[in-house]
Structure formats: structure tokens, C-alpha cells
C-alpha positions, 0 to 999 in steps of 0.5 A, a space after each residue: 171558863 174565860 181567861 185573859 192575859 194583859 196586853 203586851 206590846 211586841 216590836 217586830 221588824 217588817 219585811 221593809 225594815 220598818 218596825 211594826 207593832 203587834 199587840 199580843 193579847 192571849 185569850 183562852 176559853 174552854 169549848 165544849 160543844 156537840 160539834 167539837 165532840 163529834 170530831 173525836 173519831 177512832 182515827 183522831 183519838 189514835 192520832 192524839 195518842 201518838 203525839 201525846 206519847 212522843 210529847 209533841 203538841 197537837 192543835 186544830 188550826 184555822 178555818 175549823 176553829 172558826 167554824 166550831 166557834 160559830 156553832 158549825 160543823 167543819 167540813 175539813 179539819 187541819 191540825 198544827 203541831 210542834 213536831 217537824 215533818 221528820 219527827 212526824 214521819 218517825 212517829 208514824 212509821 214506828 206506829 205502823 201508820 200509813 202516810 199519803 200525798 206527802 207533796 206538802 212535806 216541804 211546807 211542813 205538811 204530813 198526811 196520815 191515814 188512820 181508820 180510813 180517815 186522812 189527817 193533815 198535820 202541819 208543823 208550825 211555821 214562820 215565813 222567811 221570805 215571800 214574793 207575793 205568791 209563794 213563801 219560803 218557810 222555817 219551822 218553829 215551836 212558837 204558836 204565836 209566831 205561826 198565828 202571826 203569819 196567817 191572813 185574818 184574825 178569825 183564821 189565826 186561832 188554835 184549839 187543843 184537843 181538850 177544847 182550850 182555845 188559843 187566840 193571840 190576835 182577838 180573832 174570837 172578838 172579831 168573830 163575835 162582832 162579825 168583823 174581818 181584819 188582817 192580822 197586824 198590818 193589812 199591807 204586809 199580810 197582802 204583800 206576803 200573798 196578794 190572793 189575800 185580797 180576794 180571801 178578805 172579800 170572801 170571808 167578809 161575805 161569810 162573816 159580816 152582817 152588813 155590806 159596808 162595814 169595811 175598815 178604811 185602812 184595809 180598803 186603802 191597803 187593798 187599793 194600793 196593792 191591787 196590782 199584785 193580783 196580776 201575778 196570781 194565776 187565774 185558777 187561784 183567782 177563780 177559786 176565790 171569786 166563785 166562793 165570793 159569788 155564793 156568799 153574802 153581799 156578793 153584788 156589793 163586794 164585786 162593786 167594791 172591787 171595781 171601785 178599788 181598781 181590781 177588775 183589770 187584774 182579776 179578769 173581770 171586764 174593765 167596763 163591766 155592767 155593774 148595774 146589770 150585775 146588781 140587778 141579777 144578783 137581786 133576782 137570784 137571791 135565795 135561788 142558788 145561782 151558779 157563780 157564773 150566772 152573776 158574773 156573766 151579767 158584767 159582760 156586755 158581749 160574747 167577746 168579754 166572756 172570751 177575755 174573762 176565760 183567757 184570764 181565769 181559765 174557767 171550765 168549759 161548762 162555765 164558759 158555755 153557760 156565760 156565753 149562753 146567758 149573754 146571748 139569750 138573756 134578751 132574746 129568749 124571754 117569756 111570751 107576754 101574751 101567755 106570761 105563765 107559759 113555759 112553751 118558749 123554753 120547753 120548745 128551745 129544749 126540744 130543739 136543742 141537741 145539748 144535754 144540759 140545755 134545761 139546766 142552762 135555761 134554769 140559770 137564765 130564768 134565775 138571771 131574769 128573775 122569773 121565779 114562777 117559770 123557774 119552779 115549773 121548768 125545774 119540775 118539767 120532764 123532757 118528753 121523748 119525740 115518738 117518731 124516728 127515721 126508722 118509722 119513716 123508712 117503714 112507710 116508704 121514705 128512702 131519701 135521707 133529705 126527705 126523712 130529715 125534712 119530714 121529721 122536722 115537720 112532724 116535730 113542729 106539729 108535735 110541739 104545737 100539740 104541747 108534746 101530746 100527740 102520739 106516734 100514730 097521730 103523727 104518722 097519720 100526717 105522713 099518710 095523708 
């Protein structure tokens, strides 16, 4: 069932005092899909019953609605309600429902636990004041006002528990047409939270079919406000960048960020090697690269990895992977005399003292586009060197220095045998 209301022009004062125009066009439809029906666990049914008993509206909000309309099963489901946090607490306490993690209460979120499931429910809100990073909110019972404060049209829809969609800003149309647009004024949405610039690129990579169908006014708003990203924490930026890297069009989107002057503000090398990054992204397509594998291609030196880490505060594992790739991307390559041989890479693993060397080398082979060697190395089981210092002491070697040098010589012999020689064969070299 589809139902449209006629367009109504609504005038609202902007944060700068200028009047901005929003077109309210409520679109509704009935959703009856298997993905939607799966949501109705015992916990959700009980939650819905509590809100219905107290005559408060409860709807699914945001990303879960977008996923359901796309035929995907949502990983997380957030709920919105007309009840205030105090009213929710009263209802849940009366019903004997446990509430947890109520750090989000000042922003209107209460988390209830029913039948071993957590349900995050947030009161409808309007932003009273924003500083580009945080917002002071006020509670409301107006669904359209809450929809209006959200970032993108495809994230601004609601779905009630009967399957009825409420779409105030043509988010459904944009989703069907694979368009990514801000709600109302792109500039105002961005100035409310500058991280929305990166969220725009992230969702573009999830939704858009083509890499270059950005609306010019959106890109201009991003260019004009990119410096606002300098005030966003590195941790928040890194979360978004990682998601951009695993989405579609990642190379083109990164190149776009450079052309819009964003790199300096988000911790990427100012003179990043964009062409190398595009080549690596092409090499890694379909190979599930780690986000840092692509970003490392932008770095021309280990020093640039260090600077990127200072801004983004990446994990130790991510930083060491970037340093590894930058150091060995040219130094450690396949043997041109034996192009199908894994030996340079397996020898490197055998000589390494780090547990994650094999996984780093797999990322290196993705980086280099060596897909055949990557498949072989992924299957390769690290053999155990059969000799220990104890074996050599039993043969009369007592000096730690002698034991160490002998072990290294035996290890080299073992490597040349492609790790086939057993303990007795190797110890025969010591006897001789």
C-alpha cells in the first residue's frame, strides 16, 4: 500500500538566522518482508506491549529502516519513542524490566533488557544548540522534527511495529535511486556535526552505484566546511575512515577527499601517493583487504605512518601493519626466477619472531596484487623447526654462543631443504 500526501512548504529559521526551506512530503507504505518479521522476538513483543499499554508510540529508526528497505537483515536495531527518559524508566520499573548502560540518558536513550536482549530506545529530539561536535538536545513528540535533525535522507525514516513506513524527506526515493543527500541544507547538517562529512562518503560507498554522481552543491558544502574536521577526535575519524575503506568506490572517494582539501584535517599525508593508493585498491578488490592496507599506500615513508598515527590514534596492530607494508612493499617481492615460489615469503615467516607475520605477508601480497601466491600462503601451515638448544647440549655444545650460531646454521640448511629435513638429518651435520 502506497500513500502520498501533497507537498507542503515549511519555513524554519536556520542557526544563522536565515530562513531555510524544507519540503515536507510524508510518504508511507506497508512493509511486510521476512527480514522485518524476524525482528519480532519475545523481547520485542514484550517491549511493544509495554509502550502500547502506556499509550506511547514506538518505532524503528535510522539505519535499521534503511537496511530493511534494502532487503537486508539489520545487525543493530534502534528505536525511537514519544516517551521521555523519565517516563520510560517509570514504565520499565513498573514492569520489573532491568535497565542497563544508562550513560546515554542525558541524550534521551534508555537501554532495557528483556529476554536476554538489549533494546536501545531514544526519545524524539530536536537540536537546540550545536558546536560542530556535540549537540544540546530538547525532547519532543514531533516525529518530523526528529527526522529533520538527522544527517541523510536515507537515515531519517521511521518504521512502526505494524510495518508502516514514515518518510518525511524522500529517503525512500533516494534509497531506490541510490542517491545520498543531506536532509535539507547540506551546509547546516555539516555544521551541526562536521563528522557528517565522512558519514556522507561512507554511505555513498554503501548506496551509490557509480563513483562520480555527487551533487555539486553537496561537494561545495563539504569543501567550504572541511576545516571543521580538525576539531573532531582522531578516534571518531578513524572509525569512519575504516568503514569507507571497506565500502564501494573507496579509491575514488579518497581521491575526492584530497581534491576537496580534507586530507590535512583528517590525518592523511598531505602529499599522499594517490596514484599508488588507486593501484593498490584495484589490486585488493574482492580480497577483503584490511583498511590500513589501502591507506598505507598513501604513505611515502615510515615518518608519514607515524604522523597518521598521531592524528588518528590507530591500534598498535594497525600501525605496525602500515609500517610493515611501507617497508617491505618493494623490498620483499616474488622471485622472478621462480615466480610461483612462496619461498621468499615462507623464509621470512620462519626467520620472524612475531606471531602475526603470516597475516601481514598476506596483506602485502594483496597490496602487490599477487593473488596466486596469496591463495597459497593463506593455506600454508608454518612447519616447526625440529631442533632445540637442548638437542645441541646433549651433543656436547655448552657455550650459548656456539649453540646460537649452530642453531642458525641448521635453520638455514632446513630452509634450503624447503623445511623437509627431520631432526636426525639435521643433527648429522653437527656430528660431521
